PDB file with one MODEL, atoms N, CA, C and O in Angstrom:
MODEL        1
ATOM      1  N   MET A   1       0.755  -1.027  -0.046  1.00  0.00           N
ATOM      2  CA  MET A   1       0.120  -0.027   0.010  1.00  0.00           C
ATOM      3  C   MET A   1       1.006   1.180  -0.106  1.00  0.00           C
ATOM      4  O   MET A   1       2.022   1.249   0.587  1.00  0.00           O
ATOM      5  N   LEU A   2       0.622   2.290  -1.081  1.00  0.00           N
ATOM      6  CA  LEU A   2       1.319   3.395  -1.031  1.00  0.00           C
ATOM      7  C   LEU A   2       0.565   4.475  -0.390  1.00  0.00           C
ATOM      8  O   LEU A   2      -0.661   4.369  -0.369  1.00  0.00           O
ATOM      9  N   ARG A   3       1.153   5.548   0.160  1.00  0.00           N
ATOM     10  CA  ARG A   3       0.433   6.446   0.819  1.00  0.00           C
ATOM     11  C   ARG A   3       1.113   7.968   0.565  1.00  0.00           C
ATOM     12  O   ARG A   3       2.320   8.123   0.753  1.00  0.00           O
ATOM     13  N   ALA A   4       0.393   8.896   0.198  1.00  0.00           N
ATOM     14  CA  ALA A   4       0.885  10.278   0.006  1.00  0.00           C
ATOM     15  C   ALA A   4      -0.123  11.261   0.713  1.00  0.00           C
ATOM     16  O   ALA A   4      -1.345  11.138   0.639  1.00  0.00           O
ATOM     17  N   THR A   5       0.508  12.208   1.378  1.00  0.00           N
ATOM     18  CA  THR A   5      -0.357  13.251   2.015  1.00  0.00           C
ATOM     19  C   THR A   5       0.246  14.482   1.581  1.00  0.00           C
ATOM     20  O   THR A   5       1.468  14.631   1.586  1.00  0.00           O
ATOM     21  N   TYR A   6      -0.563  15.374   1.205  1.00  0.00           N
ATOM     22  CA  TYR A   6      -0.513  16.700   0.722  1.00  0.00           C
ATOM     23  C   TYR A   6      -1.009  17.875   1.674  1.00  0.00           C
ATOM     24  O   TYR A   6      -2.193  17.914   2.010  1.00  0.00           O
ATOM     25  N   PHE A   7      -0.114  18.813   2.100  1.00  0.00           N
ATOM     26  CA  PHE A   7      -0.617  19.805   3.110  1.00  0.00           C
ATOM     27  C   PHE A   7      -0.645  21.218   2.026  1.00  0.00           C
ATOM     28  O   PHE A   7       0.359  21.652   1.462  1.00  0.00           O
ATOM     29  N   ILE A   8      -1.739  21.671   1.925  1.00  0.00           N
ATOM     30  CA  ILE A   8      -1.936  22.800   1.055  1.00  0.00           C
ATOM     31  C   ILE A   8      -2.187  24.080   1.972  1.00  0.00           C
ATOM     32  O   ILE A   8      -3.294  24.238   2.487  1.00  0.00           O
ATOM     33  N   GLU A   9      -1.198  24.955   2.164  1.00  0.00           N
ATOM     34  CA  GLU A   9      -1.348  26.154   2.885  1.00  0.00           C
ATOM     35  C   GLU A   9      -2.136  27.137   2.247  1.00  0.00           C
ATOM     36  O   GLU A   9      -1.821  27.562   1.135  1.00  0.00           O
ATOM     37  N   THR A  10      -3.233  27.574   2.915  1.00  0.00           N
ATOM     38  CA  THR A  10      -4.124  28.686   2.379  1.00  0.00           C
ATOM     39  C   THR A  10      -4.841  29.508   3.401  1.00  0.00           C
ATOM     40  O   THR A  10      -5.074  29.111   4.542  1.00  0.00           O
ATOM     41  N   GLN A  11      -5.166  30.639   2.940  1.00  0.00           N
ATOM     42  CA  GLN A  11      -6.017  31.282   3.929  1.00  0.00           C
ATOM     43  C   GLN A  11      -7.444  30.949   3.704  1.00  0.00           C
ATOM     44  O   GLN A  11      -8.205  31.440   4.539  1.00  0.00           O
ATOM     45  N   ASN A  12      -8.005  30.205   2.740  1.00  0.00           N
ATOM     46  CA  ASN A  12      -9.185  29.771   2.646  1.00  0.00           C
ATOM     47  C   ASN A  12      -9.404  28.329   2.600  1.00  0.00           C
ATOM     48  O   ASN A  12      -9.854  27.756   1.607  1.00  0.00           O
ATOM     49  N   ALA A  13      -9.055  27.706   3.772  1.00  0.00           N
ATOM     50  CA  ALA A  13      -9.002  26.252   3.545  1.00  0.00           C
ATOM     51  C   ALA A  13     -10.680  25.866   3.618  1.00  0.00           C
ATOM     52  O   ALA A  13     -11.155  24.970   2.920  1.00  0.00           O
ATOM     53  N   GLU A  14     -11.337  26.525   4.387  1.00  0.00           N
ATOM     54  CA  GLU A  14     -12.871  26.089   4.410  1.00  0.00           C
ATOM     55  C   GLU A  14     -13.382  26.103   2.933  1.00  0.00           C
ATOM     56  O   GLU A  14     -13.905  25.053   2.561  1.00  0.00           O
ATOM     57  N   CYS A  15     -13.320  27.031   2.121  1.00  0.00           N
ATOM     58  CA  CYS A  15     -13.669  27.339   0.879  1.00  0.00           C
ATOM     59  C   CYS A  15     -13.229  26.146  -0.019  1.00  0.00           C
ATOM     60  O   CYS A  15     -13.994  25.595  -0.810  1.00  0.00           O
ATOM     61  N   LEU A  16     -12.044  25.827   0.156  1.00  0.00           N
ATOM     62  CA  LEU A  16     -11.403  24.745  -0.766  1.00  0.00           C
ATOM     63  C   LEU A  16     -12.089  23.450  -0.522  1.00  0.00           C
ATOM     64  O   LEU A  16     -12.546  22.699  -1.384  1.00  0.00           O
ATOM     65  N   TYR A  17     -12.101  23.278   0.828  1.00  0.00           N
ATOM     66  CA  TYR A  17     -12.516  22.040   1.477  1.00  0.00           C
ATOM     67  C   TYR A  17     -13.968  21.760   1.026  1.00  0.00           C
ATOM     68  O   TYR A  17     -14.366  20.650   0.674  1.00  0.00           O
ATOM     69  N   ARG A  18     -14.717  22.880   1.074  1.00  0.00           N
ATOM     70  CA  ARG A  18     -16.219  22.514   0.603  1.00  0.00           C
ATOM     71  C   ARG A  18     -16.328  22.542  -0.950  1.00  0.00           C
ATOM     72  O   ARG A  18     -17.394  22.284  -1.509  1.00  0.00           O
ATOM     73  N   SER A  19     -15.189  22.863  -1.632  1.00  0.00           N
ATOM     74  CA  SER A  19     -15.413  22.984  -3.103  1.00  0.00           C
ATOM     75  C   SER A  19     -15.043  21.413  -3.552  1.00  0.00           C
ATOM     76  O   SER A  19     -15.634  20.800  -4.441  1.00  0.00           O
ATOM     77  N   ILE A  20     -14.023  20.934  -2.808  1.00  0.00           N
ATOM     78  CA  ILE A  20     -13.634  19.483  -3.423  1.00  0.00           C
ATOM     79  C   ILE A  20     -14.183  18.339  -2.633  1.00  0.00           C
ATOM     80  O   ILE A  20     -14.079  17.214  -3.122  1.00  0.00           O
ATOM     81  N   THR A  21     -14.732  18.488  -1.516  1.00  0.00           N
ATOM     82  CA  THR A  21     -15.258  17.236  -0.840  1.00  0.00           C
ATOM     83  C   THR A  21     -16.394  16.619  -1.383  1.00  0.00           C
ATOM     84  O   THR A  21     -16.586  15.491  -0.929  1.00  0.00           O
ATOM     85  N   PRO A  22     -17.341  17.070  -2.351  1.00  0.00           N
ATOM     86  CA  PRO A  22     -18.409  16.407  -2.978  1.00  0.00           C
ATOM     87  C   PRO A  22     -17.702  15.542  -3.820  1.00  0.00           C
ATOM     88  O   PRO A  22     -18.353  14.510  -3.984  1.00  0.00           O
ATOM     89  N   GLU A  23     -16.619  15.537  -4.430  1.00  0.00           N
ATOM     90  CA  GLU A  23     -15.937  14.527  -5.249  1.00  0.00           C
ATOM     91  C   GLU A  23     -15.677  13.199  -4.527  1.00  0.00           C
ATOM     92  O   GLU A  23     -15.584  12.198  -5.237  1.00  0.00           O
ATOM     93  N   LEU A  24     -15.556  13.080  -3.270  1.00  0.00           N
ATOM     94  CA  LEU A  24     -15.490  12.040  -2.338  1.00  0.00           C
ATOM     95  C   LEU A  24     -16.569  11.023  -2.588  1.00  0.00           C
ATOM     96  O   LEU A  24     -16.346   9.817  -2.477  1.00  0.00           O
ATOM     97  N   GLU A  25     -17.877  11.574  -2.967  1.00  0.00           N
ATOM     98  CA  GLU A  25     -18.837  10.563  -3.267  1.00  0.00           C
ATOM     99  C   GLU A  25     -18.551   9.847  -4.557  1.00  0.00           C
ATOM    100  O   GLU A  25     -18.752   8.639  -4.691  1.00  0.00           O
ATOM    101  N   THR A  26     -18.053  10.662  -5.550  1.00  0.00           N
ATOM    102  CA  THR A  26     -17.759   9.939  -6.868  1.00  0.00           C
ATOM    103  C   THR A  26     -16.751   8.774  -6.713  1.00  0.00           C
ATOM    104  O   THR A  26     -16.778   7.780  -7.439  1.00  0.00           O
ATOM    105  N   ILE A  27     -15.842   8.970  -5.694  1.00  0.00           N
ATOM    106  CA  ILE A  27     -14.856   7.778  -5.569  1.00  0.00           C
ATOM    107  C   ILE A  27     -15.628   6.668  -5.080  1.00  0.00           C
ATOM    108  O   ILE A  27     -15.550   5.615  -5.713  1.00  0.00           O
ATOM    109  N   ALA A  28     -16.349   6.724  -4.074  1.00  0.00           N
ATOM    110  CA  ALA A  28     -17.115   5.767  -3.455  1.00  0.00           C
ATOM    111  C   ALA A  28     -18.088   4.867  -4.501  1.00  0.00           C
ATOM    112  O   ALA A  28     -18.441   3.708  -4.282  1.00  0.00           O
ATOM    113  N   ILE A  29     -18.371   5.515  -5.459  1.00  0.00           N
ATOM    114  CA  ILE A  29     -19.320   4.736  -6.386  1.00  0.00           C
ATOM    115  C   ILE A  29     -18.389   4.247  -7.516  1.00  0.00           C
ATOM    116  O   ILE A  29     -18.741   3.270  -8.177  1.00  0.00           O
ATOM    117  N   ALA A  30     -17.251   4.854  -7.768  1.00  0.00           N
ATOM    118  CA  ALA A  30     -16.368   4.236  -8.990  1.00  0.00           C
ATOM    119  C   ALA A  30     -15.637   2.909  -8.474  1.00  0.00           C
ATOM    120  O   ALA A  30     -15.374   1.990  -9.249  1.00  0.00           O
ATOM    121  N   GLY A  31     -15.356   2.878  -7.239  1.00  0.00           N
ATOM    122  CA  GLY A  31     -14.619   1.690  -6.756  1.00  0.00           C
ATOM    123  C   GLY A  31     -13.277   1.465  -7.091  1.00  0.00           C
ATOM    124  O   GLY A  31     -12.940   0.356  -7.505  1.00  0.00           O
ATOM    125  N   THR A  32     -12.330   2.534  -6.942  1.00  0.00           N
ATOM    126  CA  THR A  32     -11.156   2.680  -7.552  1.00  0.00           C
ATOM    127  C   THR A  32     -10.049   1.871  -6.768  1.00  0.00           C
ATOM    128  O   THR A  32     -10.349   1.381  -5.679  1.00  0.00           O
ATOM    129  N   ARG A  33      -9.017   1.743  -7.191  1.00  0.00           N
ATOM    130  CA  ARG A  33      -7.834   1.062  -6.364  1.00  0.00           C
ATOM    131  C   ARG A  33      -7.093   2.153  -5.236  1.00  0.00           C
ATOM    132  O   ARG A  33      -6.243   1.817  -4.411  1.00  0.00           O
ATOM    133  N   SER A  34      -7.530   3.253  -5.384  1.00  0.00           N
ATOM    134  CA  SER A  34      -7.211   4.199  -4.178  1.00  0.00           C
ATOM    135  C   SER A  34      -8.369   4.709  -3.406  1.00  0.00           C
ATOM    136  O   SER A  34      -9.554   4.596  -3.719  1.00  0.00           O
ATOM    137  N   SER A  35      -7.882   5.272  -2.379  1.00  0.00           N
ATOM    138  CA  SER A  35      -8.806   5.816  -1.222  1.00  0.00           C
ATOM    139  C   SER A  35      -8.331   7.368  -0.794  1.00  0.00           C
ATOM    140  O   SER A  35      -7.147   7.647  -0.606  1.00  0.00           O
ATOM    141  N   VAL A  36      -9.304   8.230  -0.682  1.00  0.00           N
ATOM    142  CA  VAL A  36      -8.674   9.692  -0.466  1.00  0.00           C
ATOM    143  C   VAL A  36      -9.578  10.083   0.828  1.00  0.00           C
ATOM    144  O   VAL A  36     -10.726   9.666   0.983  1.00  0.00           O
ATOM    145  N   SER A  37      -9.000  10.816   1.602  1.00  0.00           N
ATOM    146  CA  SER A  37      -9.570  11.621   2.581  1.00  0.00           C
ATOM    147  C   SER A  37      -9.163  12.998   2.498  1.00  0.00           C
ATOM    148  O   SER A  37      -8.051  13.290   2.059  1.00  0.00           O
ATOM    149  N   VAL A  38     -10.051  13.932   2.921  1.00  0.00           N
ATOM    150  CA  VAL A  38      -9.826  15.238   2.800  1.00  0.00           C
ATOM    151  C   VAL A  38     -10.118  15.844   4.198  1.00  0.00           C
ATOM    152  O   VAL A  38     -11.148  15.493   4.772  1.00  0.00           O
ATOM    153  N   HIS A  39      -9.228  16.782   4.815  1.00  0.00           N
ATOM    154  CA  HIS A  39      -9.705  17.182   6.071  1.00  0.00           C
ATOM    155  C   HIS A  39      -8.782  18.816   5.968  1.00  0.00           C
ATOM    156  O   HIS A  39      -7.915  19.097   5.140  1.00  0.00           O
ATOM    157  N   LYS A  40      -9.255  19.604   6.969  1.00  0.00           N
ATOM    158  CA  LYS A  40      -8.889  21.011   7.000  1.00  0.00           C
ATOM    159  C   LYS A  40      -8.437  21.380   8.345  1.00  0.00           C
ATOM    160  O   LYS A  40      -8.893  20.833   9.349  1.00  0.00           O
ATOM    161  N   THR A  41      -7.517  22.333   8.380  1.00  0.00           N
ATOM    162  CA  THR A  41      -7.312  23.151   9.562  1.00  0.00           C
ATOM    163  C   THR A  41      -7.801  24.481   9.372  1.00  0.00           C
ATOM    164  O   THR A  41      -8.538  24.718   8.415  1.00  0.00           O
ATOM    165  N   SER A  42      -7.448  25.433  10.236  1.00  0.00           N
ATOM    166  CA  SER A  42      -7.669  26.948  10.004  1.00  0.00           C
ATOM    167  C   SER A  42      -6.848  27.338   8.725  1.00  0.00           C
ATOM    168  O   SER A  42      -7.258  28.252   8.010  1.00  0.00           O
ATOM    169  N   ASP A  43      -5.803  26.724   8.453  1.00  0.00           N
ATOM    170  CA  ASP A  43      -4.843  27.441   7.333  1.00  0.00           C
ATOM    171  C   ASP A  43      -4.347  26.428   6.340  1.00  0.00           C
ATOM    172  O   ASP A  43      -3.581  26.802   5.452  1.00  0.00           O
ATOM    173  N   GLN A  44      -4.757  25.068   6.430  1.00  0.00           N
ATOM    174  CA  GLN A  44      -4.368  24.033   5.523  1.00  0.00           C
ATOM    175  C   GLN A  44      -5.452  23.126   5.016  1.00  0.00           C
ATOM    176  O   GLN A  44      -6.367  22.784   5.766  1.00  0.00           O
ATOM    177  N   LEU A  45      -5.379  22.722   3.759  1.00  0.00           N
ATOM    178  CA  LEU A  45      -6.111  21.557   3.417  1.00  0.00           C
ATOM    179  C   LEU A  45      -5.437  20.461   3.409  1.00  0.00           C
ATOM    180  O   LEU A  45      -4.270  20.592   3.040  1.00  0.00           O
ATOM    181  N   ILE A  46      -5.789  19.368   3.705  1.00  0.00           N
ATOM    182  CA  ILE A  46      -4.826  18.102   3.676  1.00  0.00           C
ATOM    183  C   ILE A  46      -5.518  16.849   2.906  1.00  0.00           C
ATOM    184  O   ILE A  46      -6.499  16.201   3.269  1.00  0.00           O
ATOM    185  N   ILE A  47      -4.875  16.723   1.961  1.00  0.00           N
ATOM    186  CA  ILE A  47      -5.467  15.455   1.137  1.00  0.00           C
ATOM    187  C   ILE A  47      -4.369  14.421   1.373  1.00  0.00           C
ATOM    188  O   ILE A  47      -3.158  14.553   1.199  1.00  0.00           O
ATOM    189  N   ASP A  48      -5.125  13.257   1.850  1.00  0.00           N
ATOM    190  CA  ASP A  48      -4.456  11.887   2.122  1.00  0.00           C
ATOM    191  C   ASP A  48      -4.912  10.930   1.136  1.00  0.00           C
ATOM    192  O   ASP A  48      -6.114  10.723   0.971  1.00  0.00           O
ATOM    193  N   ILE A  49      -3.903  10.264   0.392  1.00  0.00           N
ATOM    194  CA  ILE A  49      -4.307   9.352  -0.572  1.00  0.00           C
ATOM    195  C   ILE A  49      -3.639   8.066  -0.083  1.00  0.00           C
ATOM    196  O   ILE A  49      -2.565   8.111   0.515  1.00  0.00           O
ATOM    197  N   LYS A  50      -4.300   6.876  -0.347  1.00  0.00           N
ATOM    198  CA  LYS A  50      -3.692   5.674  -0.230  1.00  0.00           C
ATOM    199  C   LYS A  50      -4.203   4.818  -1.347  1.00  0.00           C
ATOM    200  O   LYS A  50      -5.401   4.750  -1.622  1.00  0.00           O
ATOM    201  N   ALA A  51      -3.145   4.085  -2.063  1.00  0.00           N
ATOM    202  CA  ALA A  51      -3.369   3.366  -3.265  1.00  0.00           C
ATOM    203  C   ALA A  51      -2.632   2.069  -3.167  1.00  0.00           C
ATOM    204  O   ALA A  51      -1.749   1.888  -2.329  1.00  0.00           O
ATOM    205  N   SER A  52      -3.051   1.074  -4.132  1.00  0.00           N
ATOM    206  CA  SER A  52      -2.618  -0.110  -3.968  1.00  0.00           C
ATOM    207  C   SER A  52      -1.309  -0.263  -4.896  1.00  0.00           C
ATOM    208  O   SER A  52      -0.554  -1.231  -4.808  1.00  0.00           O
ATOM    209  N   ASP A  53      -1.136   0.772  -5.769  1.00  0.00           N
ATOM    210  CA  ASP A  53       0.060   0.630  -6.752  1.00  0.00           C
ATOM    211  C   ASP A  53       0.375   2.107  -7.173  1.00  0.00           C
ATOM    212  O   ASP A  53      -0.377   3.063  -6.986  1.00  0.00           O
ATOM    213  N   ALA A  54       1.724   2.143  -7.827  1.00  0.00           N
ATOM    214  CA  ALA A  54       2.216   3.379  -8.123  1.00  0.00           C
ATOM    215  C   ALA A  54       1.335   4.195  -9.018  1.00  0.00           C
ATOM    216  O   ALA A  54       1.096   5.377  -8.772  1.00  0.00           O
ATOM    217  N   ALA A  55       0.807   3.500 -10.158  1.00  0.00           N
ATOM    218  CA  ALA A  55      -0.048   4.166 -11.063  1.00  0.00           C
ATOM    219  C   ALA A  55      -1.259   4.663 -10.476  1.00  0.00           C
ATOM    220  O   ALA A  55      -1.765   5.685 -10.939  1.00  0.00           O
ATOM    221  N   SER A  56      -1.800   4.035  -9.473  1.00  0.00           N
ATOM    222  CA  SER A  56      -3.062   4.523  -8.721  1.00  0.00           C
ATOM    223  C   SER A  56      -2.906   5.793  -8.042  1.00  0.00           C
ATOM    224  O   SER A  56      -3.695   6.736  -8.102  1.00  0.00           O
ATOM    225  N   CYS A  57      -1.694   5.731  -7.313  1.00  0.00           N
ATOM    226  CA  CYS A  57      -1.179   6.715  -6.383  1.00  0.00           C
ATOM    227  C   CYS A  57      -0.959   8.041  -7.276  1.00  0.00           C
ATOM    228  O   CYS A  57      -1.316   9.099  -6.758  1.00  0.00           O
ATOM    229  N   ARG A  58      -0.459   8.073  -8.443  1.00  0.00           N
ATOM    230  CA  ARG A  58      -0.058   8.780  -9.323  1.00  0.00           C
ATOM    231  C   ARG A  58      -1.334   9.543  -9.847  1.00  0.00           C
ATOM    232  O   ARG A  58      -1.471  10.762  -9.735  1.00  0.00           O
ATOM    233  N   SER A  59      -2.202   8.747 -10.398  1.00  0.00           N
ATOM    234  CA  SER A  59      -3.578   9.101 -10.914  1.00  0.00           C
ATOM    235  C   SER A  59      -4.307   9.934  -9.808  1.00  0.00           C
ATOM    236  O   SER A  59      -4.692  11.088  -9.994  1.00  0.00           O
ATOM    237  N   ALA A  60      -4.446   9.300  -8.739  1.00  0.00           N
ATOM    238  CA  ALA A  60      -5.176  10.175  -7.622  1.00  0.00           C
ATOM    239  C   ALA A  60      -4.664  11.416  -7.317  1.00  0.00           C
ATOM    240  O   ALA A  60      -5.382  12.407  -7.184  1.00  0.00           O
ATOM    241  N   THR A  61      -3.228  11.423  -7.173  1.00  0.00           N
ATOM    242  CA  THR A  61      -2.660  12.611  -6.812  1.00  0.00           C
ATOM    243  C   THR A  61      -2.753  13.664  -7.900  1.00  0.00           C
ATOM    244  O   THR A  61      -2.913  14.835  -7.558  1.00  0.00           O
ATOM    245  N   ASN A  62      -2.673  13.363  -9.094  1.00  0.00           N
ATOM    246  CA  ASN A  62      -2.927  14.252 -10.164  1.00  0.00           C
ATOM    247  C   ASN A  62      -4.441  14.902 -10.170  1.00  0.00           C
ATOM    248  O   ASN A  62      -4.676  16.107 -10.268  1.00  0.00           O
ATOM    249  N   SER A  63      -5.368  13.903 -10.051  1.00  0.00           N
ATOM    250  CA  SER A  63      -6.747  14.347  -9.909  1.00  0.00           C
ATOM    251  C   SER A  63      -7.117  15.408  -8.670  1.00  0.00           C
ATOM    252  O   SER A  63      -7.750  16.454  -8.817  1.00  0.00           O
ATOM    253  N   TRP A  64      -6.580  14.899  -7.426  1.00  0.00           N
ATOM    254  CA  TRP A  64      -6.973  15.665  -6.461  1.00  0.00           C
ATOM    255  C   TRP A  64      -6.213  17.061  -6.240  1.00  0.00           C
ATOM    256  O   TRP A  64      -6.738  18.000  -5.641  1.00  0.00           O
ATOM    257  N   LEU A  65      -5.090  17.095  -6.715  1.00  0.00           N
ATOM    258  CA  LEU A  65      -4.319  18.256  -6.587  1.00  0.00           C
ATOM    259  C   LEU A  65      -4.830  19.245  -7.789  1.00  0.00           C
ATOM    260  O   LEU A  65      -4.838  20.457  -7.571  1.00  0.00           O
ATOM    261  N   ARG A  66      -5.213  18.787  -8.923  1.00  0.00           N
ATOM    262  CA  ARG A  66      -5.879  19.615  -9.983  1.00  0.00           C
ATOM    263  C   ARG A  66      -7.098  20.020  -9.387  1.00  0.00           C
ATOM    264  O   ARG A  66      -7.332  21.220  -9.525  1.00  0.00           O
ATOM    265  N   LEU A  67      -8.005  19.313  -8.717  1.00  0.00           N
ATOM    266  CA  LEU A  67      -9.294  19.714  -8.193  1.00  0.00           C
ATOM    267  C   LEU A  67      -8.856  20.885  -7.145  1.00  0.00           C
ATOM    268  O   LEU A  67      -9.567  21.888  -7.196  1.00  0.00           O
ATOM    269  N   ALA A  68      -8.048  20.895  -6.433  1.00  0.00           N
ATOM    270  CA  ALA A  68      -7.552  21.817  -5.174  1.00  0.00           C
ATOM    271  C   ALA A  68      -7.146  23.065  -6.138  1.00  0.00           C
ATOM    272  O   ALA A  68      -7.635  24.180  -5.957  1.00  0.00           O
ATOM    273  N   LEU A  69      -6.252  22.800  -7.135  1.00  0.00           N
ATOM    274  CA  LEU A  69      -5.843  23.976  -7.818  1.00  0.00           C
ATOM    275  C   LEU A  69      -7.189  24.766  -8.583  1.00  0.00           C
ATOM    276  O   LEU A  69      -7.265  25.995  -8.566  1.00  0.00           O
ATOM    277  N   ILE A  70      -7.993  24.103  -9.097  1.00  0.00           N
ATOM    278  CA  ILE A  70      -9.015  24.731  -9.781  1.00  0.00           C
ATOM    279  C   ILE A  70      -9.949  25.464  -8.653  1.00  0.00           C
ATOM    280  O   ILE A  70     -10.571  26.495  -8.912  1.00  0.00           O
ATOM    281  N   ALA A  71      -9.974  24.921  -7.571  1.00  0.00           N
ATOM    282  CA  ALA A  71     -10.927  25.740  -6.632  1.00  0.00           C
ATOM    283  C   ALA A  71     -10.119  26.787  -6.147  1.00  0.00           C
ATOM    284  O   ALA A  71     -10.712  27.862  -6.052  1.00  0.00           O
ATOM    285  N   ALA A  72      -8.840  26.780  -5.787  1.00  0.00           N
ATOM    286  CA  ALA A  72      -8.128  27.899  -5.537  1.00  0.00           C
ATOM    287  C   ALA A  72      -8.226  28.980  -6.523  1.00  0.00           C
ATOM    288  O   ALA A  72      -8.530  30.117  -6.164  1.00  0.00           O
ATOM    289  N   GLU A  73      -7.956  28.649  -7.902  1.00  0.00           N
ATOM    290  CA  GLU A  73      -8.148  29.674  -9.007  1.00  0.00           C
ATOM    291  C   GLU A  73      -9.564  30.354  -8.825  1.00  0.00           C
ATOM    292  O   GLU A  73      -9.714  31.574  -8.761  1.00  0.00           O
ATOM    293  N   MET A  74     -10.506  29.498  -8.756  1.00  0.00           N
ATOM    294  CA  MET A  74     -11.981  29.994  -8.833  1.00  0.00           C
ATOM    295  C   MET A  74     -12.209  30.864  -7.822  1.00  0.00           C
ATOM    296  O   MET A  74     -12.962  31.819  -8.012  1.00  0.00           O
ATOM    297  N   ASP A  75     -11.583  30.657  -6.585  1.00  0.00           N
ATOM    298  CA  ASP A  75     -11.912  31.462  -5.217  1.00  0.00           C
ATOM    299  C   ASP A  75     -11.168  32.908  -5.603  1.00  0.00           C
ATOM    300  O   ASP A  75     -11.773  33.970  -5.461  1.00  0.00           O
ATOM    301  N   LYS A  76      -9.815  32.848  -6.098  1.00  0.00           N
ATOM    302  CA  LYS A  76      -9.248  33.900  -6.629  1.00  0.00           C
ATOM    303  C   LYS A  76     -10.021  34.842  -7.474  1.00  0.00           C
ATOM    304  O   LYS A  76     -10.161  36.036  -7.209  1.00  0.00           O
ATOM    305  N   ILE A  77     -10.491  34.260  -8.462  1.00  0.00           N
ATOM    306  CA  ILE A  77     -11.418  34.904  -9.539  1.00  0.00           C
ATOM    307  C   ILE A  77     -12.519  35.554  -8.915  1.00  0.00           C
ATOM    308  O   ILE A  77     -12.716  36.722  -9.248  1.00  0.00           O
ATOM    309  N   VAL A  78     -13.339  34.987  -8.004  1.00  0.00           N
ATOM    310  CA  VAL A  78     -14.339  35.656  -7.452  1.00  0.00           C
ATOM    311  C   VAL A  78     -13.975  36.767  -6.428  1.00  0.00           C
ATOM    312  O   VAL A  78     -14.634  37.797  -6.281  1.00  0.00           O
ATOM    313  N   ALA A  79     -12.804  36.430  -5.709  1.00  0.00           N
ATOM    314  CA  ALA A  79     -12.506  37.627  -4.690  1.00  0.00           C
ATOM    315  C   ALA A  79     -12.018  38.982  -5.486  1.00  0.00           C
ATOM    316  O   ALA A  79     -12.287  40.128  -5.123  1.00  0.00           O
ATOM    317  N   ASP A  80     -11.182  38.590  -6.741  1.00  0.00           N
ATOM    318  CA  ASP A  80     -10.952  39.840  -7.541  1.00  0.00           C
ATOM    319  C   ASP A  80     -12.232  40.549  -8.051  1.00  0.00           C
ATOM    320  O   ASP A  80     -12.383  41.768  -7.981  1.00  0.00           O
ATOM    321  N   ALA A  81     -13.134  39.696  -8.565  1.00  0.00           N
ATOM    322  CA  ALA A  81     -14.389  40.333  -9.114  1.00  0.00           C
ATOM    323  C   ALA A  81     -15.165  41.244  -7.822  1.00  0.00           C
ATOM    324  O   ALA A  81     -15.739  42.324  -7.958  1.00  0.00           O
ATOM    325  N   GLU A  82     -15.021  40.603  -6.785  1.00  0.00           N
ATOM    326  CA  GLU A  82     -15.824  41.373  -5.798  1.00  0.00           C
ATOM    327  C   GLU A  82     -14.968  42.679  -5.350  1.00  0.00           C
ATOM    328  O   GLU A  82     -15.507  43.672  -4.862  1.00  0.00           O
ATOM    329  N   LYS A  83     -13.729  42.576  -5.548  1.00  0.00           N
ATOM    330  CA  LYS A  83     -12.987  43.718  -5.278  1.00  0.00           C
ATOM    331  C   LYS A  83     -13.295  44.852  -6.297  1.00  0.00           C
ATOM    332  O   LYS A  83     -13.451  46.037  -6.003  1.00  0.00           O
ATOM    333  N   ASN A  84     -13.357  44.333  -7.479  1.00  0.00           N
ATOM    334  CA  ASN A  84     -13.429  45.347  -8.555  1.00  0.00           C
ATOM    335  C   ASN A  84     -14.951  46.018  -8.766  1.00  0.00           C
ATOM    336  O   ASN A  84     -15.201  46.849  -9.640  1.00  0.00           O
ATOM    337  N   ARG A  85     -15.775  45.577  -7.943  1.00  0.00           N
ATOM    338  CA  ARG A  85     -17.342  45.884  -8.012  1.00  0.00           C
ATOM    339  C   ARG A  85     -17.432  47.544  -7.521  1.00  0.00           C
ATOM    340  O   ARG A  85     -18.522  48.113  -7.462  1.00  0.00           O
TER     341      ARG A  85
ENDMDL
END
């Protein structure tokens, strides 16, 4: 079993957490070779991946880090739009 844990420091951990956790339901339905848990602290989003092999670990890492990046980018776009109002 392989394990990878990512700690993403952010000022908006709650927003990122709420943005990506709905995807956890998709994993349960898909029955993949990896499992993912997502947690938050006041200033970190924590993504913990467990996988049965290297390819699954890489795939899950790419997917979940990309989801977090998209959520962070959208949060920034919204914040910038609100500033410019």
